[in-house]
C-alpha distance (Angstrom), angle and dihedral (degrees) to the residues before:
residue distance angle dihedral
M1 . . .
T2 3.82 . .
D3 3.80 122.7 .
P4 3.84 93.7 -106.4
S5 3.81 89.1 50.6
I6 3.81 90.8 51.0
G7 3.78 90.4 51.8
T8 3.78 91.1 51.0
V9 3.81 92.6 50.8
I10 3.81 92.0 47.0
V11 3.80 93.5 52.0
R12 3.79 92.8 46.9
H13 3.80 91.5 50.5
I14 3.80 99.1 32.7
D15 3.82 93.3 120.3
E16 3.80 92.6 56.1
L17 3.81 92.5 42.7
E18 3.80 94.3 50.4
E19 3.79 92.2 45.1
A20 3.81 91.2 48.6
L21 3.80 92.5 49.6
R22 3.79 92.4 48.9
Y23 3.78 91.6 47.6
A24 3.81 92.4 48.2
N25 3.80 92.1 51.2
G26 3.78 99.8 35.1
T27 3.80 103.2 38.2
M28 3.80 111.9 12.3
Q29 3.81 98.1 42.7
P30 3.83 95.2 54.8
M31 3.81 89.0 48.2
L32 3.81 89.9 50.8
A33 3.79 92.5 46.6
K34 3.79 92.3 52.1
A35 3.82 93.0 47.0
V36 3.81 93.1 47.8
A37 3.80 90.7 49.6
V38 3.81 91.4 50.1
V39 3.81 92.0 53.1
L40 3.80 95.1 46.0
E41 3.79 94.9 43.6
E42 3.80 91.0 49.2
R43 3.80 91.0 53.6
R44 3.82 92.3 42.6
I45 3.80 92.0 55.0
A46 3.81 94.4 41.1
L47 3.81 91.8 52.4
G48 3.80 95.0 40.3
W49 3.79 91.7 -123.7
A50 3.77 131.3 153.6
G51 3.77 122.1 -119.6
E52 3.76 148.4 111.5
V53 3.78 118.9 -99.4
V54 3.80 121.6 175.1
A55 3.80 132.3 165.2
D56 3.80 92.9 -108.8
L57 3.80 120.8 94.9
A58 3.80 90.7 -161.5
E59 3.82 89.3 66.7
T60 3.81 126.5 75.3
L61 3.80 109.9 -95.5
W62 3.79 107.9 -164.3
L63 3.80 141.1 167.6
A64 3.80 137.4 -172.0
P65 3.80 138.2 163.9
P66 3.83 109.3 -102.8
E67 3.81 89.7 -121.8
W68 3.80 88.7 69.1
K69 3.81 92.8 61.5
I70 3.78 118.8 116.9
G71 3.79 110.6 -117.9
G72 3.78 120.5 -115.5
D73 3.78 130.0 63.0
P74 3.82 107.0 31.9
E75 3.81 88.5 -150.0
D76 3.81 91.6 63.0
D77 3.79 119.6 92.9
D78 3.79 94.4 -152.0
F79 3.79 116.7 140.4
Y80 3.76 135.3 -176.8
L81 3.79 85.4 -136.6
S82 3.79 135.3 3.9
F83 3.78 136.9 154.5
S84 3.78 132.0 -137.0
L85 3.78 138.8 -171.4
D86 3.78 109.6 -92.5
T87 3.79 140.0 165.5
M88 3.78 137.2 -122.1
P89 3.83 116.0 -144.9
C90 3.78 127.5 -125.8
I91 3.80 118.6 -82.9
D92 3.82 89.0 -94.4
G93 3.81 90.3 59.2
H94 3.80 95.7 -108.6
E95 3.79 126.8 115.5
P96 3.83 120.0 -118.6
E97 3.78 115.9 -103.2
T98 3.80 91.6 -115.9
W99 3.79 139.6 35.0
V100 3.79 86.6 -125.0
G101 3.80 88.0 61.5
T102 3.80 91.9 48.9
I103 3.79 95.8 48.8
A104 3.82 91.9 41.9
G105 3.80 90.1 54.8
F106 3.80 100.7 -113.6
A107 3.82 110.7 -170.9
G108 3.79 93.4 -17.2
A109 3.81 97.4 -45.3
R110 3.80 116.2 143.2
I111 3.78 143.9 169.6
R112 3.78 120.5 -120.4
F113 3.77 144.6 164.1
V114 3.79 112.5 -105.7
F115 3.81 124.1 -163.9
G116 3.77 126.6 -137.7
T117 3.79 142.8 161.4
D118 3.79 136.7 -133.9
A119 3.81 92.7 -161.7
I120 3.80 101.6 73.0
G121 3.78 138.2 20.6
Q122 3.79 126.3 -101.7
R123 3.78 94.0 -97.4
D124 3.81 93.1 53.7
W125 3.81 89.9 42.6
K126 3.81 91.1 57.4
A127 3.79 91.1 45.9
L128 3.79 90.4 50.2
L129 3.79 92.1 51.3
R130 3.80 90.4 49.7
S131 3.80 89.6 53.2
E132 3.81 93.2 49.9
G133 3.79 98.8 61.0
A134 3.80 96.6 141.5
L135 3.80 91.8 49.5
L136 3.81 91.7 49.2
D137 3.80 90.0 49.9
E138 3.80 88.4 57.6
L139 3.80 90.4 52.2
V140 3.81 92.3 47.0
N141 3.79 89.0 52.5
K142 3.81 87.2 56.2
G143 3.81 92.3 52.6
F144 3.81 101.2 -95.2
L145 3.80 122.1 137.3
C146 3.80 115.0 -125.2
D147 3.81 126.7 178.6
P148 3.82 114.7 165.7
K149 3.82 90.7 -172.5
T150 3.79 92.2 65.0
G151 3.79 97.3 24.5
D152 3.78 89.3 -118.8
L153 3.80 116.2 157.3
A154 3.78 111.3 163.8
L155 3.78 149.8 137.7
T156 3.80 119.2 -134.6
I157 3.81 116.0 -135.2
P158 3.83 110.1 -145.1
I159 3.80 111.3 -148.7
N160 3.81 118.3 -170.5
R161 3.80 109.7 -129.9
E162 3.81 94.8 -149.2
D163 3.80 91.3 50.8
L164 3.79 88.6 50.6
A165 3.80 91.9 49.9
S166 3.81 90.8 49.3
G167 3.79 90.0 47.7
F168 3.78 92.4 57.2
E169 3.79 90.9 45.3
E170 3.80 91.3 52.2
E171 3.83 93.4 35.8
D172 3.80 89.3 -125.7
L173 3.81 118.9 106.9
E174 3.80 97.8 176.3
T175 3.82 95.2 105.8
A176 3.80 93.7 42.2
L177 3.80 91.9 52.2
A178 3.80 95.8 43.8
P179 3.85 89.4 106.0
L180 3.81 87.4 62.5
R181 3.79 90.0 59.1
T182 3.81 91.2 43.3
S183 3.81 91.1 52.2
V184 3.81 92.2 54.0
D185 3.79 88.5 51.2
R186 3.80 90.9 49.9
I187 3.79 88.2 57.0
R188 3.79 89.5 48.6
D189 3.80 90.5 51.1
A190 3.82 90.1 51.4
R191 3.83 92.0 52.3
P192 3.84 94.8 115.5
I193 3.81 89.7 59.4
F194 3.79 94.3 43.5
D195 3.81 90.9 47.2
R196 3.80 88.1 60.0
L197 3.79 89.5 50.1
V198 3.81 89.8 50.9
E199 3.80 89.7 52.3
A200 3.80 90.4 51.7
I201 3.81 90.9 48.8
S202 3.80 92.1 49.1
K203 3.80 90.6 53.5
K204 3.80 91.3 47.5
G205 3.78 92.0 48.9
R206 3.80 97.1 49.6
P207 3.81 114.8 109.5
């Protein structure tokens, strides 16, 4: 479809498009945010992990085992390693217009868990990842994404679009968001590897 043709279609269906966008942002997104928070908070409590989980996808939703916390002020939420809910853009580099589009996988967009540290800066983080090649290979073999050049350490969360559609129809997103729960458990199962990474970070971050 050429650009002029797209413009024609958009104008002719502008009422439906505007209504759909408003509904996605005003009704579907809050429902998604609440369901995501329920899943993550349930896993956080069950595993006895630290974190901050709120029903707002614009906020940072993060988790970490308490053993990964940096010692010091108990009021600080600084961790050698933690992971948070993040997004991957469309294949053209742009973000979808809605969270529904991101979670449904519009044009290659995805949600994922991304790892980070409060102990060292980004430059040292990349250097550390480059020095831990064998450890990263173990994580890659378990399905994690690791790129020392960008400092990217993540786990993609595959959401089935049909399950998501059915979830909205039935007003129950538990089945659609089951991969979110599974992904947290995959991180739990990889704890021995991540514990070694935490040890390496703690050594790097010592004065």
